[in-house]
N, C-alpha and C positions, 0 to 999 in steps of 0.2 A: 358612382364616382368614375370619371373618365381618366384612366391611368396612362393611356398612350395617345397624346395628341397626334393627329395625322401629320403635323409638321415635323415630327421627330425623324421622318425620313430625310430631312435636311441635315441631321446631325453629322458631325465629322468623325471619322474613325481614327483609331490610333495612328500616329505618325511621328517621326523623329524631328528634333531640332527646333531651335528658337525661330528660324525663318517661318516655319508653319504657324507658330504662335503669333508672330507679327502679322502674317497674312490674314489670320483669323480676325484679329482685332481691327485691322485697317480696311479689309476688303470683304471678307466672307460675312462677318456678323452684321455690318451695316446693310449688306445686300439682303440677308435673311430678314432683318427687321423690316425692310421695305416690302419684300415679297409677302411677308406674313403679317403686315400691319393690320389687316382686317381681322384676322384671327386673334391677334393680341388685344385688339379693342373689345372683341366679344368676350374674351377671357377675363376681363377686369372684374366683372361681377362674380363669375364662377369661382375665382380664387378666394374670394372673401367668404364663401359658404361651403366650399368643398370639404373642409375639415370639421364642419359642425356636427356630423353624426358621432364623432368621438366624444365631444363635449356634452352633447345631448344624452348620451349613454350614462355619463357621470352625473347628470343633473346640474351641470355648471355651465354658465354662458362663457363663450370665448372671451368676451370683453372683461368679465370678472377675473378670469384667469390672467389676462394680460395686465390688468390693474394690480394684481398681486405681484406679478413679475416686476413691475415698475417700482412697487414699494420695497421689494427685496434688493433691487439693484440701485435705487436712488442714493443710499449712503456711500456707494462705491463710485458715484459719478458716472454711471453707465446709463445712457439714454435707451429708451425702449421704443422700437418702431415695429409693429406686427408685420409690416410688409417686408422688412429686411431681416429681422431676427428669425432664427431657426425655431420651428414650431415646438421642439421638445421642451423649451422653457415654459410655454403655456400649458403643455400636457402635464408636466410635473406640478405646476401650480394648481391645475384643475384637480389632480389627484388629492392634493392637500386640502382644497376647498370641499371636496366630496367626503372628507373624513378619513381618508387613507392615512394610516400611521405606521410607516415602516420602521422596524427595529434596526434593520441592517440594509444598507444600500451599497451596491457594487458598481464601480465604473471601470470598464476595460478601455484603456487609452486615456491617459491624463492630459496629454498635450500641454498647454500652458495653464491648465486647471481652472479656466473660467467657469465651466459647467460644474466642476467639483466644488468650487466655492459657493456657487449658487445653491447646489443641493445641500451643502452644509448649513447654509443660512435658512433655507426653506424648511428643512427637516432637522431643526437644531437639536432635537432629542434623539436623533438616530446616529448610529455609527456609519460613517462614510468611508468605505474602503476603495481606494483607487490604485490601479495597477498600470505601471508604465514600463517601457523597455529600460534595461540598464544602459549606462553610458557606453559600455563596450560592446553592445549588441551590434552586429553588422548592419541591421536595418536602421538603427538610430544613427550610426556613423554616416551612412549614405544619405539619409534624409534630413537630419537635423544638426549634425556636427558643425556645419559652417556657421550656424547662428546659435551655437550652444550656449554661450555666455548670457545673451539677452533672453533666450528661451528659458534657461534654467532659473535666472533671476526672477522673471515674472512668475514662473511656476511656484517657486518657493514662497513668494509673497502671497499668492492665492491659497497655498496650502496651509498657511499659518492660522488654522482654526482648530480648536480643542477636540472636535469630534471627527477629524479627518485622520485616517490611517493610510499613509502613502507607502506603497511597496514598489520596488524596482525588480521586475523579473519579466522574462518573456512568458507570455501566458501559456506557452507550451508546457511549462512546469507548474502551472497553477494548482494542480491536484496535490502536489507535494506540500503546499502551504496549509492544507487542511483548514480551509476557511469555513465559516458557518453557512447555513442556508440563508438566502437573501430574499427580501420582500420586493425589491426594486433593483433592476439591473439595466445599466446604460452601456451599450456597446458602441464604442467610437475609436477602435484601434485600427489595425490594418483592414482594408476593405477588399483584400485579394486573398486567393488561395496561397498557401494552405491555412493561414492564420484565421481567416474569417470563418472557416468551417469548424475548427475546434473551439473558437470563442463562443459560437452559437450553440454548439453541442453542450459545452459546460453550462452556459446560461440557462438553457431550456431544462436541463436536469437539476440545476441548483436552485432555481427560483421556487419559492414556497407556493403551494396551492393558494390561489387568490392573488398572488403577486404578479408583477408586471415586468416584461422585458421590452426595451426599446432599442432599436438598431438604426444607426445613422447612415445616410448616403446610399439609399437603395436607388439604383438607376436601371430601369428596364432595358432589355434588349430591343433593338429596332425590329420592325416588322420584317425587314430583309434578312435578319439574323446577324447583321453586323453589330458591333458594340460601340456605344458612345465613347468618345475620347475620355480617357481616365475613368471609365465606368468601373464600378466595383463588381465583385462576384456575389454580392449579397442576395440578389434576386434568386439565383439558382439555389443557394443554401436555404433560403427561406421557403421556397417552393417545395423543396425536399422535406423540410420540417413540417410544413403545413399539411402535407399528405400523411404524416405519421404521428403527429401529436394531437391530442384533443384540443378543441377550441379553434379559433380562427385568427390568423395574422392579418391585421388591417394595415393599409398604407395611408399615411398622412402626407400631404404636400408640405415639403420642408420649408419653403419660403413662399408666402402668399403674394407673389409678384407675377403679374400677367406675362411679362416678357420672358422671365425665366421659365415659367410654366409651359409656354409655347415652344421656346427654342431648345431648352435642355433641362427638363424637370428632374428634380431629385425628391426622394421621399424618405420619411421616417417610418419604420415598421413598428407596430405596437401589438403586443401579444399579452393577454391575461391568461395565466394558467388556471384552468377550471378548479374550483374548490372541491375537495374530497367530499363524497356523499357519506 
C-alpha cells in the first residue's frame, strides 16, 4: 500500500488567517489539480482497491460491507457513497458481517454523534459508551461554542438510542470513570498532543484481546519533514505504539477519492489486539 504519494510534497504547511484559506481554494488547489492531473487519473483505480486487504482478512467483500452500511443508514435518510464516506463505516460493517459481536464499544469524541448512532444500530445488542468534552471545557469553548445550540441539538437527537451511554468528560479523567474493558474502540477526539497520546494509551490498554481499535485522521509527515496543514499527531503516536505493542497497526485510506488521495490523503488506523494464547 502506497502511503505517501510523491505529490504530497506540494502540501501546504500550517499558516494563519482566512486569507491563506481563500488563496488555497482559489489559486493553489486549482493549480495543484492541473499539475497533478495525470497522477490523479492514475490513482482512480488504486483508491478502489487499496483498502481491500483489510476486508480480505475478514473474509468480507467491501461491496457487501457498504451494502450493510446503506441498509443501516437508509431509515435515517442518509445516502451512502463509498467515494465520499469515511471508510470506518465499511470497516465496522465488515466486522459485523464477519461474525464479530462486541459486548461493549467505546467512542472517544462524540461530535454530533453520527458515528455513535450508526454503531448503536449496527451493534444493537452492544453497549455503546461515547465520551465527549463537557460544555465548560476550554477546548470545547474554543472550537464548538459558536455553533453550540445546533451542534448539541443534533447530537442529542442522534444519541436517543437505548444502548447508548453518553458521558461528558475530558478523557484526561477517563480512568476515574472505571469503565469496563471494550471489544471495539473508535478514537475521533482531539488529533493533537497531548490528548491524542493519552487517548491511544488508554485504548490500547483497555481493548480486549481479539478486539479492535480504530483511529481517525492519520496524516503522514511530508518527506521534507514539514507537516500538512491541520495535520494530526496521530502518526507519531501510532508509530510509537506499533514498536511496543504486539500485532500490527494498518492504515486504511479514509476516503476512496483519487483527488484527495493525491493532494492530501488521510488515513484510518486499524489495530487488532492479538488474542491471548
